[in-house]
N, C-alpha and C positions, 0 to 999 in steps of 0.2 A: 646377333653380335651386341655386346654391351656398349652403351654410349657414355661419353664423359658427362659429368654433372656440370651444369651451368650455375654460376654463383654471381648474384648481383647485390651490390651494397650501395645504398644511397644515404647520404647524410644531409640533414636539414637543420639549420640554425633558426629557431623560432623564438618569437618574443614572449609567448605565454609560458607559464610554469608547467611542469609535468602534471600537477594536480588539476590545473585548468584544462589541459589538453586531453587528459585521460578519458573523460566521458565521451568525447568526440571520436578520438582515434580508436578507442577500444570498442566502440559500437560498430562491430565488423559487418553487421547486416546493412547498416546505412553506408558505411565506407565502401563496401563492395558495389552497392548500387551507384554511388557517386563516382566511382572510378571505372564504371562500364562493365562490371562483371555480370553475366547473364543470371537470371533467376534460377534457383535450384529447387529440386523436388526431393523430399525424403522418401526413400524406399522402405516403407514401414514394415512390410512383411519380412524383408531381409535384415532390418535393424533389430527386430524383436529379440533375437538370441545373442546379440553382441554385448560385451561386458564393458563396464566402466565408461559409460556415456559415448561409446563409439556409435557411429551412424553410417548407413549406406545412403549415398546421395547421387543425384544425377542432374546434369544440365546439358544444354545443346549449344555448341559454339560453331558458328559458320556452317550449320547443318550437320555437324559431326556430334553424335551422342557420346557423352563422357560420363563414366560412372567411377565412383571411388569409395573407399572406406576412410572415413575421417576419424582420426584419433581425437581424444578430448583436448580442448584448448587447455594450455597451461599458462598461468599468469601469476605475477606478483604485483599487486596494485600499489602505486600507480607507475611502476617503472618498466615492466616488460610483459609481453605475452607472445605466444607462438602456437603453431599447430602443424601437424604432419598429415598429409593426404597420400594414400597409396591407391593408385588407379588400377581398375580392372578392365577398362576400355578407354579408348581415346589415344592421343599421340604422346601422352606423358606417363611415365612409370611412377614417379614420386615427386611430391612438391613439399618443401618445408619453408615456413615463414617465421621470422623472428623480428619483433619490433621492440626497441629499447628507448626509453626516455630518461635522460639524466639532466639535472640542473646545469645550466651553462654559467660559468663564472669568469669574471674579468681576470686576466693574468695579474699576479701580485705586483709586478713592476710598473703597471700602467697607471694606476691611481691608488695611492695609499688609502684614500678616504673610502673608496668603494671596492677595494680588493676583497675577493671571496664573497661578495654579495651576488645572489642569483640574478642573472640577466636573461631570463627566459630558459629555453630548453634546447638540448641537442637531441634530435630524433634520428635514430639509425634504423633503417628498414632494410632487411636482408631477405633474399629469396634464393633457395637452392632448387633447381629443377633438373630432373633426369629424363631425357627423351626415351620413349619406348620404341620409336621407329623413325624412319627418315622424315616423316611429316613433322614429328616433334622436334627433330633436329633443326628443321627450317623454321618452325612456328615459334619456338621458345625465344630466340633472339629478337624476332619481330614483335610478338605479342607482349612478352615481359620486358625485354631489353629496351624496346622503343616506346610502344603504346602505353604499357602499364607505368613505365618510368615517368612519362609525361603526365599521365592522369594522376599518379600519386603526388607529384610535385604540385600540380594545380589544386588538388583537393586539400592537401595538408596546409597550403598557404591560406586557402579559404577558411579552414578550421581554425587556424591560428588567429585570423582576424576576428572570428566569432568569439573564440576563447578570451581574447584580450578584453572584450566588452561584456564578458559574462553571459553570452548568449549561447543557445543550442543550435544544432544543425537543422532544426525542424523547418526553418524558413529559408534554407539554402536552395531548395528546389525551385526551378523556374518553369516547371511543367504543370502548374496547377490548372485543373480543368473542372468547370462546373457542368452539371447536366443542363440541357436547354431550359432557360428561364430560371436556373438555380440561383444565380446571383441576385436577380431582382426579387426572388422569393425570400432570400436571406435578408435583404434590406427591409422588405415589408414586414417580415416577422420580427426583426429587431426593433422596429418602431412600435409594433404592438406590444412587445415584451417590456419596453421602457414605459409605454403608456399604462400598462397594468401594474406598475409600481416597482419594477426591478431597477437596480442602480444603473444609471445611464453610462457611467464610466466602465463598469464591468461588462455591460452589454456591448459597448464599443470595442473593448479589448477582445471579447469572445468573437465578435464578427471579424475583427482583423485576423485572429488566429485561424478561423475557418477559411478566410480568403487566401491566406498566405502559407499556412503550415503544410508540410508534405503529408503523404498518406500514412507514413509510420506514426507521426504525431497525432493524427486525427483518428486513427483506428482505435485508440485507447486514450481518450481525454481524461486526465485525472485532475479533478477540480482543485485539490489541495496543492498539487504540484504547480498548477497555474497560479494559484494564490501566492505561493512562495516566490515564483519567478517575477510576478507583477507587484509584489509587496502589497497585497490586498488581504483583507480578513478571510480566513478559511471558510467560515460559516456562510458569509455573504456570497462567496464564489460558488459554494455548493448549492445554495438556494437559487442562485441565478441559473445554474445548469439545470436544476430540477424544473424551474419555471419554463426554461427554454425547451425542455422536453414536452411540456404540456402544450406549448404553442406550435410544436412541429419543427422547431429548428434543430433539435438534437434527438437522438434515441438513447435510452439508457440500456446498460448491459451489466450483468453481474459476472465478475471474473472469479473463478475458483483459484485458490492459491495453495499449492502444495507446501506442507510444512518443511520439506527438505529443500527443494530447488526454488520454491516460491514462484514457480511458473504455473500456468494453467490456462484453460480456454474460457471463452465467454459463454454466458447463458442469457437468453433474452428475458427470462422471467424467473422469479423465485420458485415458481411451480416446476421449473426444469431442474432444480437442484435437489439432489438426493442427500441423505444424511451420511452415506458412506460412498466414497469414490476411489478410483484407482489412478495413480500417476504413472503413465507408461515410461517416462524418462527415468524416474527413480525406482520403478517397479515395486511400488508400495501401495497398500490400501490405507486410507486414513479417514477418520471421522471428521465431518465438516462441522465447524462452529462459526457463528456469525462474527466473533471477535477477531479471528485471525485468518479464516479460510475463505471469506467472501468479501470482495471489494466492489464497490459501485464505480463504474466508469461510464463514459459517454462517447458517442460518435455522431457526426453530422447525419441528419435525416437524408436518405437516398434521393429524396426529391430536390435536394439542394446540391449535394456533392457526394459522389460515390467514393468509398475509401477501401477498395479491395487491395490492400498492400501485399505485394509479392514478397517472397522470401529470397534473400540473396546470400545469407550465411546463417548457419545454425550453431548455437553454442558458444558464441563469443563472450568475452568478459562482462559486457554490459547487459547481457541477458540475465545475469545474476549479480547485480551491483552490491549485494550484501556480502559476497564472497571476497575476502581479502586476498586469498591465495589458493590456487588449485595446482597440484603437482602430481604427475603420474610416476609412481616409484616401483621399480622392479622388486621381485621377492628378495628378501635378505639384503636389502640395499638401503643406504641412507642418502637423503638429498638435503643439502644445506642451503638456506636462503637467509638473506637480510631483509627485514620487513619493518616498515613503520606503521604502527597501529594507533588509531585514536583510542584514548583510554576507555575502558568498558569491558563488558563480558563477551566472550566468544565461545565457540565450540569447534572441535576438530572431529570430523567423521570421514568415513570412506563409503564407497558405494556398496560394498559387499559385507562389511562387518556391522553387527548390531550395535546400537548405542553410539555414544560419542564421549569425547574428553572435554570437560569444562575447563575454561581458561579465563583469567582476568588480566587485562593489560593495564599497567599503571606505571607512572614514572618511578624510577629507582627500583624497578623489579629486577629479577635475575637477567643478566645480559645474554647468557647462553642457555638455551633450553632444548632438551631432546624429547620429542613427542613420539611415543612408541605405539605402533599398531600391532597387536598380538592376536592369535587365534582365540585366546581366552577373554578378550575384551579390552577395556580401557581402565586406567587408574581411577579409583573412586573419588579422590580428592580433587578440588579445584586447583589447577596449577597457575602460579603467578608468572607473568612474563613482562619484560620491559617494553615500553611503547616503541623503542627503537632497538629491538633485540635481534640476536642471531638464533635462528631456529633450525634444528635438525629434525627432519621427518624420517623416522626409522621404520621401515617395513620389515617386521620380524615374522611375517607369515610366509607361507609357501606359494602365495598367489600375488600377482600384480595388484597394487592398491592405488586408487585415485584419492589422494588426500585433499580434503576440502576444509579450509579454515574460514569460518563465517561469523559475522556478528549475530548475536541472538536477539538484539533489539529489532522490533519491526518498524518499518518506515512510517514516519509521521505524515508522509504524503498519501497514505491510503485512507480513503473514506470507507470504513468497514461497514458491513451490513448491520452490525450491532449498533453502531452510532447512527446510521442513516435512518433505520426503521424506528428509532426512538425520537425522531424529530416530528414535530407537529406538521410542518409544511409537507413532509413526505407523505404522511398519512392523509392529509387533506387532498393532495394532488394525485396520489396513487393508491386509492382505497382498495383497488382490486389486486394489488401486489401481495400475494400470500403464498404459503407453502402448499405443496400437494397434500390433500387430506390424508391424515395418518402419519405424515412425517413429523419428527421431533428433532430440532436442532438446537444445540447449546448456543446461547448468545453471550456467554461469559457473565461478568458482573453487571447488574443493573440495579438502579434504585427504584423501588416500587412505592407508589403513593396510593392510598385509598382515602376518600373523603365521604362524608354524609352530612346532610342537613339535620341539625338538632330540632326536635319538635315539629317536623314537617307535617306530620299527621294532624296536629292541632291547627297548623296554619291552613290546611285545606278546609277544615271544619269551620274556622272562624271567618275566612274571607271568601270562601267559595272555590269550587274546583277550577273554574276558568281563570280567575285572578291568580290563584295559587300556582296553577300550571305555568302561567306567564312568568311569575317570579322565579320558578324553578328553571325555566328555559334561560332567563336572563342570568341566573347564577352560573349556568353551564357556560355561557359566553364569557363571563368574567374568569372562570377557571381556565377555559381554553386559552385565553389571552395571557394570563400570568404564567401558565405552564409553558407556552410557546416562547415567552420572553426569557425563560431560563433554560432554553434548549431542550425542553421536554416534549412529550407527546401524550395526548389524551387517547387512551386505548379504547375505552368503552364507558358507557353510562349504564347503571343498574338501578332503575327507579330514580331516586334522588341522589344516588351515590355515583362516584367517579373513580375509575382506575386509570392511573397515568404512570409513565416510566420516564426516568431521567438517566443520563450518563453520570451526573454529578450529584452526590448526596446533598451538598450545600445548596445546589440549585433548587432541589425539591423543598428544602426547609424555607429558603427565601420566598419561593413562590407561594407557599401556604400562609406564611406570615402576612404577605402582601394581600392575598385573597381574603383572609379573615378581616384585615383592616378595611378593605373596600366594601365587603358585604356587611360589615358591622356599622359602616357609616354611609348609608345610601343617600341618594338625593332627597331633598325635602319632600315630605308627603308619603314616603315609603318606609315601612317598618324594617328594622335591621334583621339580617339573617345570621344565624350562628352556625359556623362550619367546623365540624369535627375532622381531624386529620391524623393519619398515622403513616410513618415512613420507615422502611427497612431496606437494606442493601445487601445483595448477595447474588449467587449464581441463579440463572433462570433458563428455562427451556422455551423456545418459540414453537408455536403450533398454529394451526388454522382452525378457528371456531366461527361459525356463522359467516363463512367466506371472508373473514378478516384476520389479519395477523394478530395473534394473542400470545399470552405468556402464562406459564404455570410452573409449579414447583413449590418447595417449602418456603422460599423467599416470598413468593406471592401470598401464600397462606398466612404467614406470620404478619406481613404488612396489613392484611385485612383484619387481623385480630387487634392490631395496635389502634386502628381507627376507633374501635369500640371503647377504648380506654380514654379517649379524648373527651374533654368537657365542652369544647367549642371555643374556649379562649386560649387554647394551647395547641401545640403540635407534639404528639407523642412519637419519640424516635427510639430506635433500638441502640444497643451498645455499638453495633457495627457502624451506624450512622454517626453516633456521638464521637467515635474514635477517629473519624476521617479528619485529616489535618485541616482541610478547608473549613469544615464545620466547626472545629475547635477554634479556629481563627475568627470565624463569624461570631461565635458565642462570647469570645473574650474581648471583642471590640467594644469599648465603652460607649462609642457613639451610637451603636445599635440599640443599647438599652435592653439587652436580652438576659434572661436567666434560664438556667437548666437545673431542674430539680430531679434528683435520682429517686427511684422507687423500685420495688421488686414485687412480682406477682406471677402466678401461673397463668397460662393462656389456654383457652379452649382448643382441644385438638392436639395439644402438646403436653400430654399427661406426664406427671412426675418430673417436671422441669420448672424451675423457678427462673424467671427472666428478669434481668437488670434493664430497666427502661428509664427514659428521661423525658420530663415534661418541659418543653421549651415554650416560653411566653414572654411578651413584653412586660417589663417591670411595672409599667403604668396600668396594666390590665387589672 
């Protein structure tokens, strides 16, 4: 016999704004854990053939196995989200959840001064539950009507208190456990880390995080995210985490990032990463690149604290924080939403149609926009929308479509492999981190530097091999230091020559000008050294050579040719380097006293091509 549907509606007047509360409330994995929902298991074999991000899940409640098919979460950031679950076993037939956040305003008559000013949020949490049997008829009023209602109220009040102070829910858990001797080991290693030169304040913050954060936060420590939260320099935080890994406080892990959902699993080493991988959630294959597909994260070493975080919810809004809206639209149906978007570029895609629609959100854009999904694809032009526009998602196909509107910009909180592997501190501490032999992975755009000592052969002949060798080793030390100071990394030495990489073209130019100055003005009693240098920027490929991470490609080849054109009192740069805005600013700064002289010439190995090059030097040279 069919049973009536239960409906529960709870209202909460909270002090934080919807924007402040959203990252906490929409983190359904953590919310479910904090409200007492049991851990769930994904039934992968049964999920494989489901469409539009549906999943088959299972949990056990009071010894009763419960299985269901979960529809994709739908949301409009930061105002509402919901989900539907249809059960195949257990006491419930169907469960629907809808959460809405709206700004709370003071009634106009109460205070003319503050009328219509936001005074926090009104949060409405609704649940519809249909029993499958007599057990469900009894259990729903108890479990949802009493226990869940109490847990929801407590957790939302806790979240509101955190949101008011700009904090996350990572430190809300009171069940932190160390392995035997783990806390003493953590404190001992932190003292060693500070003694070895790491910033004491950053070490203390990291120790506090490991001591108090929950397993979710510690399973994937993102150094740039911590730096933003703690208002600390990103690079210093990253280097502290790298050094903490070498002392045994942390373990590093490489996280693959799908270009669509931006989810992915961890890998313990670069050797575990293949150049082509499959995302089961999006059902796509994609080519891995270091610039966007691989992120370095950390977790506590298991000898200090184990962080096997269980899963309590799959697919909530905060799993994909770059997605502004996700809506499931039936065939030949239109769904209308009101959406506030930060200015910038976006794309709209679906799970089953190829390609996407490009969008740009800007003030004073069209107030009403219809975005159409058709079997023939998307419109070619970029569509303008207002930052507070009304959007119609129109499904003109014969199949259900999951519309996904997402930012195209990648998170500034990601320490990408392209950036990390181009740092000197990483290469010093993790020399063995390299790709599998034979793998070739794009690292995006890098600035490549080659140097060589001028007249080094004559120096060996004039002062002897031993003395000359010592001078060459000293010059390597100088180069390594100035390269590291500009966030670059020395890749390898070749005789008296050096190859290095930088993320910033201006950093490479500054490093070489500084190196030439130091080597040309040595301490008294030592003869000066003349350093030739060439710099080019462009796309590179990462490979493993001689068990070390190396780079190759036309960008590397061209940079090597530029060094040969240097006289030693200049840095020869390509047009790509000269055109970089930061380089142009450096060259135009009168206090730097630099000049850039243009010249053209062919380069060996690049036949039939005339290159525009620039000779950068101090005017006093």
